[in-house]
Backbone atoms as SQL, in Angstrom:
CREATE TABLE atoms (id INTEGER PRIMARY KEY, chain TEXT, resi INTEGER, resn TEXT, atom TEXT, x REAL, y REAL, z REAL);
INSERT INTO atoms VALUES
  (1, 'A', 1, 'MET', 'N', -7.587, -2.598, -1.744),
  (2, 'A', 1, 'MET', 'CA', -6.298, -2.435, -1.133),
  (3, 'A', 1, 'MET', 'C', -5.956, -0.897, -0.793),
  (4, 'A', 2, 'ARG', 'N', -5.665, -0.396, 0.110),
  (5, 'A', 2, 'ARG', 'CA', -5.287, 0.800, 0.558),
  (6, 'A', 2, 'ARG', 'C', -3.731, 1.039, 0.709),
  (7, 'A', 3, 'ILE', 'N', -3.261, 2.042, 0.431),
  (8, 'A', 3, 'ILE', 'CA', -2.110, 2.785, 0.650),
  (9, 'A', 3, 'ILE', 'C', -1.943, 3.772, 1.288),
  (10, 'A', 4, 'ILE', 'N', -1.306, 3.862, 2.502),
  (11, 'A', 4, 'ILE', 'CA', -1.316, 4.825, 3.341),
  (12, 'A', 4, 'ILE', 'C', 0.102, 5.680, 3.193),
  (13, 'A', 5, 'ARG', 'N', 0.272, 7.015, 3.057),
  (14, 'A', 5, 'ARG', 'CA', 1.361, 7.436, 3.308),
  (15, 'A', 5, 'ARG', 'C', 1.670, 8.728, 4.341),
  (16, 'A', 6, 'THR', 'N', 2.429, 8.977, 5.009),
  (17, 'A', 6, 'THR', 'CA', 2.689, 9.514, 5.948),
  (18, 'A', 6, 'THR', 'C', 3.692, 10.710, 5.677),
  (19, 'A', 7, 'PHE', 'N', 3.675, 11.996, 5.835),
  (20, 'A', 7, 'PHE', 'CA', 4.636, 12.966, 5.323),
  (21, 'A', 7, 'PHE', 'C', 5.022, 13.763, 6.564),
  (22, 'A', 8, 'GLY', 'N', 5.840, 14.674, 6.231),
  (23, 'A', 8, 'GLY', 'CA', 6.483, 15.300, 7.657),
  (24, 'A', 8, 'GLY', 'C', 5.145, 16.654, 7.298),
  (25, 'A', 9, 'ALA', 'N', 5.216, 17.289, 8.514),
  (26, 'A', 9, 'ALA', 'CA', 4.265, 18.330, 8.908),
  (27, 'A', 9, 'ALA', 'C', 2.684, 17.826, 9.033),
  (28, 'A', 10, 'GLY', 'N', 2.469, 16.285, 9.383),
  (29, 'A', 10, 'GLY', 'CA', 1.216, 16.320, 9.294),
  (30, 'A', 10, 'GLY', 'C', 0.689, 15.759, 8.253),
  (31, 'A', 11, 'LEU', 'N', 0.947, 15.568, 6.762),
  (32, 'A', 11, 'LEU', 'CA', 0.228, 15.345, 5.909),
  (33, 'A', 11, 'LEU', 'C', 0.035, 13.927, 5.527),
  (34, 'A', 12, 'VAL', 'N', -0.840, 13.184, 5.330),
  (35, 'A', 12, 'VAL', 'CA', -1.384, 11.769, 5.252),
  (36, 'A', 12, 'VAL', 'C', -1.825, 11.709, 4.063),
  (37, 'A', 13, 'LEU', 'N', -1.083, 10.615, 3.302),
  (38, 'A', 13, 'LEU', 'CA', -2.025, 10.640, 2.180),
  (39, 'A', 13, 'LEU', 'C', -2.615, 9.137, 1.810),
  (40, 'A', 14, 'PHE', 'N', -3.858, 8.782, 1.617),
  (41, 'A', 14, 'PHE', 'CA', -4.557, 7.703, 1.412),
  (42, 'A', 14, 'PHE', 'C', -4.415, 7.525, -0.165),
  (43, 'A', 15, 'ILE', 'N', -4.605, 6.289, -0.482),
  (44, 'A', 15, 'ILE', 'CA', -4.850, 5.830, -2.173),
  (45, 'A', 15, 'ILE', 'C', -5.492, 4.825, -1.769),
  (46, 'A', 16, 'ALA', 'N', -6.932, 4.858, -2.249),
  (47, 'A', 16, 'ALA', 'CA', -8.022, 3.547, -2.251),
  (48, 'A', 16, 'ALA', 'C', -8.646, 3.185, -3.576),
  (49, 'A', 17, 'GLN', 'N', -9.260, 2.001, -3.693),
  (50, 'A', 17, 'GLN', 'CA', -9.634, 1.440, -4.929),
  (51, 'A', 17, 'GLN', 'C', -11.306, 1.637, -4.532),
  (52, 'A', 18, 'ASN', 'N', -12.047, 1.768, -5.820),
  (53, 'A', 18, 'ASN', 'CA', -13.325, 1.627, -5.717),
  (54, 'A', 18, 'ASN', 'C', -13.744, 0.025, -6.165),
  (55, 'A', 19, 'VAL', 'N', -13.866, -0.012, -7.327),
  (56, 'A', 19, 'VAL', 'CA', -14.100, -1.390, -8.012),
  (57, 'A', 19, 'VAL', 'C', -13.121, -1.726, -8.995),
  (58, 'A', 20, 'PRO', 'N', -12.712, -3.105, -8.972),
  (59, 'A', 20, 'PRO', 'CA', -11.722, -3.662, -9.980),
  (60, 'A', 20, 'PRO', 'C', -12.195, -3.336, -11.279),
  (61, 'A', 21, 'ILE', 'N', -11.564, -3.422, -12.467),
  (62, 'A', 21, 'ILE', 'CA', -11.222, -3.181, -13.743),
  (63, 'A', 21, 'ILE', 'C', -10.217, -3.302, -14.305),
  (64, 'A', 22, 'LYS', 'N', -10.554, -3.335, -15.884),
  (65, 'A', 22, 'LYS', 'CA', -9.173, -3.474, -17.024),
  (66, 'A', 22, 'LYS', 'C', -8.109, -2.573, -16.199),
  (67, 'A', 23, 'ALA', 'N', -6.988, -3.452, -16.179),
  (68, 'A', 23, 'ALA', 'CA', -5.768, -2.024, -15.842),
  (69, 'A', 23, 'ALA', 'C', -5.518, -1.064, -16.970),
  (70, 'A', 24, 'ALA', 'N', -5.778, -1.144, -17.828),
  (71, 'A', 24, 'ALA', 'CA', -5.716, 0.004, -18.903),
  (72, 'A', 24, 'ALA', 'C', -6.432, 1.061, -18.712),
  (73, 'A', 25, 'GLU', 'N', -7.700, 0.734, -18.075),
  (74, 'A', 25, 'GLU', 'CA', -8.421, 1.743, -17.780),
  (75, 'A', 25, 'GLU', 'C', -8.313, 2.640, -16.238),
  (76, 'A', 26, 'LEU', 'N', -7.497, 1.844, -15.747),
  (77, 'A', 26, 'LEU', 'CA', -7.329, 2.291, -14.424),
  (78, 'A', 26, 'LEU', 'C', -7.247, 3.753, -13.918),
  (79, 'A', 27, 'ALA', 'N', -8.083, 4.306, -13.189),
  (80, 'A', 27, 'ALA', 'CA', -7.719, 5.889, -13.326),
  (81, 'A', 27, 'ALA', 'C', -7.923, 6.609, -11.681),
  (82, 'A', 28, 'ILE', 'N', -7.347, 7.359, -11.733),
  (83, 'A', 28, 'ILE', 'CA', -7.627, 8.430, -10.491),
  (84, 'A', 28, 'ILE', 'C', -8.775, 8.928, -10.472),
  (85, 'A', 29, 'THR', 'N', -10.280, 8.774, -9.621),
  (86, 'A', 29, 'THR', 'CA', -11.519, 9.502, -9.781),
  (87, 'A', 29, 'THR', 'C', -12.042, 10.344, -8.888),
  (88, 'A', 30, 'ARG', 'N', -11.269, 10.454, -7.831),
  (89, 'A', 30, 'ARG', 'CA', -11.516, 11.217, -6.590),
  (90, 'A', 30, 'ARG', 'C', -10.733, 11.749, -6.065),
  (91, 'A', 31, 'VAL', 'N', -10.832, 12.873, -5.206),
  (92, 'A', 31, 'VAL', 'CA', -9.810, 13.577, -4.275),
  (93, 'A', 31, 'VAL', 'C', -10.483, 14.219, -3.054),
  (94, 'A', 32, 'ASP', 'N', -10.323, 13.655, -1.945),
  (95, 'A', 32, 'ASP', 'CA', -11.022, 14.190, -0.655),
  (96, 'A', 32, 'ASP', 'C', -10.004, 14.582, 0.173),
  (97, 'A', 33, 'VAL', 'N', -10.351, 15.808, 0.684),
  (98, 'A', 33, 'VAL', 'CA', -9.171, 16.379, 1.680),
  (99, 'A', 33, 'VAL', 'C', -9.899, 16.593, 2.878),
  (100, 'A', 34, 'ALA', 'N', -9.365, 16.332, 4.255),
  (101, 'A', 34, 'ALA', 'CA', -10.027, 16.328, 5.486),
  (102, 'A', 34, 'ALA', 'C', -8.857, 17.302, 6.755),
  (103, 'A', 35, 'THR', 'N', -9.250, 17.707, 7.370),
  (104, 'A', 35, 'THR', 'CA', -8.418, 18.074, 8.394),
  (105, 'A', 35, 'THR', 'C', -8.588, 17.038, 9.767),
  (106, 'A', 36, 'GLN', 'N', -7.514, 16.654, 10.185),
  (107, 'A', 36, 'GLN', 'CA', -7.515, 15.739, 11.129),
  (108, 'A', 36, 'GLN', 'C', -6.985, 16.476, 12.415),
  (109, 'A', 37, 'ALA', 'N', -6.773, 16.052, 13.406),
  (110, 'A', 37, 'ALA', 'CA', -6.713, 16.355, 14.959),
  (111, 'A', 37, 'ALA', 'C', -4.749, 16.461, 14.865),
  (112, 'A', 38, 'ARG', 'N', -4.730, 17.169, 15.491),
  (113, 'A', 38, 'ARG', 'CA', -3.240, 18.027, 15.810),
  (114, 'A', 38, 'ARG', 'C', -2.194, 18.499, 14.819),
  (115, 'A', 39, 'ASP', 'N', -3.395, 19.288, 13.651),
  (116, 'A', 39, 'ASP', 'CA', -2.855, 19.680, 12.646),
  (117, 'A', 39, 'ASP', 'C', -2.373, 19.083, 11.661),
  (118, 'A', 40, 'LYS', 'N', -3.076, 17.539, 11.493),
  (119, 'A', 40, 'LYS', 'CA', -2.650, 16.775, 10.604),
  (120, 'A', 40, 'LYS', 'C', -3.567, 16.793, 9.071),
  (121, 'A', 41, 'LEU', 'N', -3.112, 16.677, 7.966),
  (122, 'A', 41, 'LEU', 'CA', -4.498, 17.186, 6.796),
  (123, 'A', 41, 'LEU', 'C', -4.004, 15.486, 6.055),
  (124, 'A', 42, 'GLN', 'N', -5.363, 14.951, 5.607),
  (125, 'A', 42, 'GLN', 'CA', -5.246, 13.882, 5.219),
  (126, 'A', 42, 'GLN', 'C', -6.021, 14.089, 3.824),
  (127, 'A', 43, 'ILE', 'N', -5.211, 13.199, 2.826),
  (128, 'A', 43, 'ILE', 'CA', -5.692, 13.668, 1.367),
  (129, 'A', 43, 'ILE', 'C', -5.977, 12.261, 0.742),
  (130, 'A', 44, 'GLN', 'N', -6.891, 11.855, 0.268),
  (131, 'A', 44, 'GLN', 'CA', -7.353, 10.537, 0.158),
  (132, 'A', 44, 'GLN', 'C', -7.405, 10.759, -1.586),
  (133, 'A', 45, 'LEU', 'N', -6.960, 9.825, -2.098),
  (134, 'A', 45, 'LEU', 'CA', -7.340, 10.081, -3.687),
  (135, 'A', 45, 'LEU', 'C', -7.683, 8.227, -3.917),
  (136, 'A', 46, 'GLU', 'N', -8.689, 8.458, -4.780),
  (137, 'A', 46, 'GLU', 'CA', -9.332, 7.329, -5.132),
  (138, 'A', 46, 'GLU', 'C', -9.420, 6.860, -6.656),
  (139, 'A', 47, 'MET', 'N', -9.139, 5.547, -6.697),
  (140, 'A', 47, 'MET', 'CA', -9.096, 4.828, -8.094),
  (141, 'A', 47, 'MET', 'C', -9.946, 3.889, -8.044),
  (142, 'A', 48, 'ASN', 'N', -10.097, 3.737, -9.520),
  (143, 'A', 48, 'ASN', 'CA', -11.430, 2.989, -10.010),
  (144, 'A', 48, 'ASN', 'C', -10.991, 1.439, -10.205),
  (145, 'A', 49, 'GLY', 'N', -10.243, 1.013, -9.519),
  (146, 'A', 49, 'GLY', 'CA', -9.509, -0.151, -9.493),
  (147, 'A', 49, 'GLY', 'C', -8.865, -0.578, -8.527),
  (148, 'A', 50, 'PRO', 'N', -7.800, -1.692, -8.356),
  (149, 'A', 50, 'PRO', 'CA', -6.756, -1.805, -7.885),
  (150, 'A', 50, 'PRO', 'C', -5.700, -0.803, -7.643),
  (151, 'A', 51, 'ALA', 'N', -5.394, -0.442, -6.117),
  (152, 'A', 51, 'ALA', 'CA', -4.752, 0.866, -6.112),
  (153, 'A', 51, 'ALA', 'C', -3.222, 0.526, -6.601),
  (154, 'A', 52, 'VAL', 'N', -2.521, 1.591, -7.025),
  (155, 'A', 52, 'VAL', 'CA', -1.270, 1.333, -7.548),
  (156, 'A', 52, 'VAL', 'C', -0.109, 1.994, -6.356),
  (157, 'A', 53, 'ALA', 'N', 0.877, 1.576, -6.446),
  (158, 'A', 53, 'ALA', 'CA', 1.563, 2.408, -5.058),
  (159, 'A', 53, 'ALA', 'C', 2.713, 3.069, -5.874),
  (160, 'A', 54, 'PRO', 'N', 2.820, 4.917, -5.963),
  (161, 'A', 54, 'PRO', 'CA', 3.377, 5.467, -6.799),
  (162, 'A', 54, 'PRO', 'C', 4.811, 5.848, -6.338),
  (163, 'A', 55, 'ARG', 'N', 5.458, 5.922, -7.264),
  (164, 'A', 55, 'ARG', 'CA', 7.201, 6.523, -7.106),
  (165, 'A', 55, 'ARG', 'C', 6.419, 8.024, -6.308),
  (166, 'A', 56, 'VAL', 'N', 7.469, 8.432, -5.539),
  (167, 'A', 56, 'VAL', 'CA', 6.974, 9.415, -4.725),
  (168, 'A', 56, 'VAL', 'C', 8.522, 10.172, -4.602),
  (169, 'A', 57, 'PHE', 'N', 8.831, 11.549, -4.671),
  (170, 'A', 57, 'PHE', 'CA', 9.502, 12.440, -4.589),
  (171, 'A', 57, 'PHE', 'C', 9.566, 13.622, -4.225),
  (172, 'A', 58, 'LYS', 'N', 10.548, 14.713, -3.959),
  (173, 'A', 58, 'LYS', 'CA', 10.114, 15.772, -3.317),
  (174, 'A', 58, 'LYS', 'C', 11.238, 16.822, -3.837),
  (175, 'A', 59, 'THR', 'N', 10.929, 17.832, -3.956),
  (176, 'A', 59, 'THR', 'CA', 11.529, 18.925, -4.053),
  (177, 'A', 59, 'THR', 'C', 11.483, 19.977, -3.123),
  (178, 'A', 60, 'ASP', 'N', 12.753, 20.828, -2.889),
  (179, 'A', 60, 'ASP', 'CA', 12.818, 21.705, -1.968),
  (180, 'A', 60, 'ASP', 'C', 12.407, 23.281, -2.287),
  (181, 'A', 61, 'ASN', 'N', 13.142, 23.499, -3.610),
  (182, 'A', 61, 'ASN', 'CA', 12.423, 24.981, -4.377),
  (183, 'A', 61, 'ASN', 'C', 12.102, 24.716, -5.680),
  (184, 'A', 62, 'PRO', 'N', 10.737, 24.740, -5.682),
  (185, 'A', 62, 'PRO', 'CA', 9.564, 25.137, -4.931),
  (186, 'A', 62, 'PRO', 'C', 9.605, 23.643, -4.040),
  (187, 'A', 63, 'ALA', 'N', 8.575, 23.886, -2.712),
  (188, 'A', 63, 'ALA', 'CA', 8.547, 23.137, -1.947),
  (189, 'A', 63, 'ALA', 'C', 7.258, 22.243, -2.316),
  (190, 'A', 64, 'ARG', 'N', 7.519, 20.909, -2.758),
  (191, 'A', 64, 'ARG', 'CA', 6.469, 20.141, -3.440),
  (192, 'A', 64, 'ARG', 'C', 6.902, 18.629, -2.930),
  (193, 'A', 65, 'ILE', 'N', 5.773, 17.805, -3.124),
  (194, 'A', 65, 'ILE', 'CA', 5.823, 16.165, -3.031),
  (195, 'A', 65, 'ILE', 'C', 5.002, 16.155, -4.146),
  (196, 'A', 66, 'ALA', 'N', 5.756, 15.160, -5.112),
  (197, 'A', 66, 'ALA', 'CA', 5.378, 14.659, -6.376),
  (198, 'A', 66, 'ALA', 'C', 5.301, 12.959, -5.877),
  (199, 'A', 67, 'LEU', 'N', 3.905, 12.547, -6.609),
  (200, 'A', 67, 'LEU', 'CA', 3.663, 11.141, -6.522),
  (201, 'A', 67, 'LEU', 'C', 3.252, 10.645, -8.487),
  (202, 'A', 68, 'ASP', 'N', 4.105, 9.932, -8.876),
  (203, 'A', 68, 'ASP', 'CA', 3.882, 9.445, -10.167),
  (204, 'A', 68, 'ASP', 'C', 3.647, 7.889, -9.891),
  (205, 'A', 69, 'PHE', 'N', 1.915, 7.845, -10.477),
  (206, 'A', 69, 'PHE', 'CA', 1.349, 6.398, -10.844),
  (207, 'A', 69, 'PHE', 'C', 1.491, 5.940, -12.104),
  (208, 'A', 70, 'SER', 'N', 2.108, 4.968, -12.578),
  (209, 'A', 70, 'SER', 'CA', 2.502, 4.219, -13.784),
  (210, 'A', 70, 'SER', 'C', 0.827, 3.609, -13.800),
  (211, 'A', 71, 'GLY', 'N', 0.782, 3.460, -15.485),
  (212, 'A', 71, 'GLY', 'CA', -0.336, 2.864, -15.928),
  (213, 'A', 71, 'GLY', 'C', -1.708, 3.295, -15.325),
  (214, 'A', 72, 'VAL', 'N', -1.656, 4.526, -14.889),
  (215, 'A', 72, 'VAL', 'CA', -3.304, 4.839, -14.408),
  (216, 'A', 72, 'VAL', 'C', -3.180, 6.572, -15.192),
  (217, 'A', 73, 'LYS', 'N', -4.370, 6.626, -15.514),
  (218, 'A', 73, 'LYS', 'CA', -4.822, 7.692, -16.137),
  (219, 'A', 73, 'LYS', 'C', -5.881, 8.821, -15.061),
  (220, 'A', 74, 'ASN', 'N', -5.875, 10.148, -15.610),
  (221, 'A', 74, 'ASN', 'CA', -6.777, 11.062, -15.112),
  (222, 'A', 74, 'ASN', 'C', -7.956, 11.267, -15.086),
  (223, 'A', 75, 'GLY', 'N', -9.023, 10.363, -14.249),
  (224, 'A', 75, 'GLY', 'CA', -10.339, 10.710, -14.491),
  (225, 'A', 75, 'GLY', 'C', -10.612, 11.621, -13.375),
  (226, 'A', 76, 'LEU', 'N', -10.143, 12.532, -13.357),
  (227, 'A', 76, 'LEU', 'CA', -10.693, 14.057, -12.597),
  (228, 'A', 76, 'LEU', 'C', -11.158, 15.078, -13.195),
  (229, 'A', 77, 'PRO', 'N', -12.050, 15.533, -12.778),
  (230, 'A', 77, 'PRO', 'CA', -12.811, 16.757, -13.582),
  (231, 'A', 77, 'PRO', 'C', -12.041, 18.026, -13.922),
  (232, 'A', 78, 'LYS', 'N', -10.862, 18.254, -13.376),
  (233, 'A', 78, 'LYS', 'CA', -9.919, 19.485, -13.361),
  (234, 'A', 78, 'LYS', 'C', -8.717, 19.092, -12.836),
  (235, 'A', 79, 'LYS', 'N', -7.935, 19.753, -13.366),
  (236, 'A', 79, 'LYS', 'CA', -6.200, 19.901, -12.745),
  (237, 'A', 79, 'LYS', 'C', -5.631, 20.088, -11.654),
  (238, 'A', 80, 'THR', 'N', -6.202, 21.127, -11.047),
  (239, 'A', 80, 'THR', 'CA', -6.087, 22.055, -10.028),
  (240, 'A', 80, 'THR', 'C', -6.992, 21.754, -8.996),
  (241, 'A', 81, 'TYR', 'N', -6.815, 21.566, -7.491),
  (242, 'A', 81, 'TYR', 'CA', -7.536, 21.857, -6.371),
  (243, 'A', 81, 'TYR', 'C', -7.074, 22.735, -5.530),
  (244, 'A', 82, 'PRO', 'N', -7.323, 23.661, -5.152),
  (245, 'A', 82, 'PRO', 'CA', -6.631, 24.192, -4.092),
  (246, 'A', 82, 'PRO', 'C', -7.048, 23.895, -3.076),
  (247, 'A', 83, 'ILE', 'N', -6.425, 23.435, -1.994),
  (248, 'A', 83, 'ILE', 'CA', -6.512, 23.362, -0.334),
  (249, 'A', 83, 'ILE', 'C', -6.365, 24.240, 0.584),
  (250, 'A', 84, 'ASN', 'N', -5.066, 24.902, 0.307),
  (251, 'A', 84, 'ASN', 'CA', -5.022, 26.275, 1.396),
  (252, 'A', 84, 'ASN', 'C', -5.152, 25.674, 2.813),
  (253, 'A', 85, 'GLN', 'N', -4.744, 24.526, 3.395),
  (254, 'A', 85, 'GLN', 'CA', -5.131, 24.061, 4.744),
  (255, 'A', 85, 'GLN', 'C', -3.660, 23.708, 5.047),
  (256, 'A', 86, 'GLY', 'N', -3.068, 24.036, 6.207),
  (257, 'A', 86, 'GLY', 'CA', -2.175, 23.316, 6.602),
  (258, 'A', 86, 'GLY', 'C', -0.652, 24.091, 5.819),
  (259, 'A', 87, 'VAL', 'N', 0.088, 22.766, 5.848),
  (260, 'A', 87, 'VAL', 'CA', 1.582, 23.416, 4.674),
  (261, 'A', 87, 'VAL', 'C', 1.235, 23.066, 2.912),
  (262, 'A', 88, 'VAL', 'N', -0.286, 22.780, 2.942),
  (263, 'A', 88, 'VAL', 'CA', -0.600, 22.045, 1.408),
  (264, 'A', 88, 'VAL', 'C', -1.355, 23.482, 0.686),
  (265, 'A', 89, 'ASN', 'N', -0.838, 24.224, -0.416),
  (266, 'A', 89, 'ASN', 'CA', -1.549, 25.081, -1.244),
  (267, 'A', 89, 'ASN', 'C', -2.516, 24.577, -2.015),
  (268, 'A', 90, 'SER', 'N', -2.016, 23.527, -2.746),
  (269, 'A', 90, 'SER', 'CA', -2.881, 22.786, -3.788),
  (270, 'A', 90, 'SER', 'C', -2.271, 21.630, -4.418),
  (271, 'A', 91, 'LEU', 'N', -3.152, 20.897, -4.999),
  (272, 'A', 91, 'LEU', 'CA', -2.987, 19.907, -5.468),
  (273, 'A', 91, 'LEU', 'C', -2.905, 19.951, -6.984),
  (274, 'A', 92, 'TYR', 'N', -1.988, 19.725, -7.880),
  (275, 'A', 92, 'TYR', 'CA', -2.273, 19.213, -9.344),
  (276, 'A', 92, 'TYR', 'C', -2.152, 18.163, -9.869),
  (277, 'A', 93, 'VAL', 'N', -2.923, 18.187, -11.061),
  (278, 'A', 93, 'VAL', 'CA', -2.835, 16.640, -11.564),
  (279, 'A', 93, 'VAL', 'C', -2.589, 16.494, -12.830),
  (280, 'A', 94, 'ALA', 'N', -1.440, 15.902, -13.335),
  (281, 'A', 94, 'ALA', 'CA', -1.119, 15.939, -14.813),
  (282, 'A', 94, 'ALA', 'C', -0.905, 14.243, -15.537),
  (283, 'A', 95, 'GLU', 'N', -1.426, 14.062, -17.058),
  (284, 'A', 95, 'GLU', 'CA', -1.191, 12.957, -17.412),
  (285, 'A', 95, 'GLU', 'C', -0.467, 13.183, -18.474),
  (286, 'A', 96, 'ALA', 'N', 0.462, 12.230, -18.430),
  (287, 'A', 96, 'ALA', 'CA', 1.522, 12.119, -19.646),
  (288, 'A', 96, 'ALA', 'C', 1.697, 10.648, -20.018),
  (289, 'A', 97, 'ALA', 'N', 1.871, 10.457, -21.545),
  (290, 'A', 97, 'ALA', 'CA', 2.185, 9.209, -21.880),
  (291, 'A', 97, 'ALA', 'C', 1.512, 8.400, -21.023),
  (292, 'A', 98, 'ASP', 'N', 2.070, 7.123, -20.344),
  (293, 'A', 98, 'ASP', 'CA', 1.450, 6.118, -19.547),
  (294, 'A', 98, 'ASP', 'C', 1.468, 6.253, -17.701),
  (295, 'A', 99, 'ARG', 'N', 1.256, 7.439, -17.477),
  (296, 'A', 99, 'ARG', 'CA', 1.127, 7.785, -15.992),
  (297, 'A', 99, 'ARG', 'C', 0.266, 9.249, -15.621),
  (298, 'A', 100, 'VAL', 'N', 0.274, 8.948, -14.448),
  (299, 'A', 100, 'VAL', 'CA', -0.349, 10.566, -13.853),
  (300, 'A', 100, 'VAL', 'C', 0.579, 10.816, -12.632),
  (301, 'A', 101, 'ARG', 'N', 1.156, 12.272, -12.835),
  (302, 'A', 101, 'ARG', 'CA', 1.673, 12.701, -11.865),
  (303, 'A', 101, 'ARG', 'C', 0.721, 13.651, -10.845),
  (304, 'A', 102, 'VAL', 'N', 0.463, 13.380, -9.545),
  (305, 'A', 102, 'VAL', 'CA', 0.087, 14.373, -8.948),
  (306, 'A', 102, 'VAL', 'C', 1.077, 15.027, -8.180),
  (307, 'A', 103, 'VAL', 'N', 0.908, 16.233, -7.870),
  (308, 'A', 103, 'VAL', 'CA', 1.832, 17.519, -6.956),
  (309, 'A', 103, 'VAL', 'C', 1.314, 18.157, -6.038),
  (310, 'A', 104, 'LEU', 'N', 1.688, 17.903, -4.877),
  (311, 'A', 104, 'LEU', 'CA', 1.208, 18.606, -3.865),
  (312, 'A', 104, 'LEU', 'C', 2.398, 19.959, -3.444),
  (313, 'A', 105, 'ASN', 'N', 1.557, 21.112, -4.192),
  (314, 'A', 105, 'ASN', 'CA', 2.089, 22.496, -3.952),
  (315, 'A', 105, 'ASN', 'C', 2.113, 22.815, -2.326),
  (316, 'A', 106, 'LEU', 'N', 3.315, 23.090, -1.835),
  (317, 'A', 106, 'LEU', 'CA', 3.415, 23.251, -0.230),
  (318, 'A', 106, 'LEU', 'C', 4.146, 24.709, -0.177),
  (319, 'A', 107, 'ARG', 'N', 3.605, 25.095, 1.017),
  (320, 'A', 107, 'ARG', 'CA', 4.247, 26.520, 1.566),
  (321, 'A', 107, 'ARG', 'C', 5.697, 25.961, 2.057),
  (322, 'A', 108, 'LYS', 'N', 5.538, 24.984, 2.666),
  (323, 'A', 108, 'LYS', 'CA', 7.398, 24.748, 2.934),
  (324, 'A', 108, 'LYS', 'C', 7.378, 22.890, 3.205),
  (325, 'A', 109, 'LEU', 'N', 8.599, 22.827, 3.197),
  (326, 'A', 109, 'LEU', 'CA', 8.654, 20.967, 3.056),
  (327, 'A', 109, 'LEU', 'C', 8.138, 20.851, 5.060);
């Protein structure tokens, strides 16, 4: 399963899966960032099982896009990923209770 979300300012987010496993062990395992044509930025999050559609919301001040993945753990080696491309400053990952929140810190919406 692959989920593709397009946000303003040419930001595209891909959520992909690697291999199926138990739902209790579902985790984000990889982050990839690639610059695309026409000033677009692709951020790909990979999971080690069936991809889960996130609940997405944004904030204006500070400018952020947040994605909440219910029933998913953080399997990444670090919490902060500097991106500094296009409108995206960084990506931050936090795990709490039964979900992971991925936050894109933006220069502007």
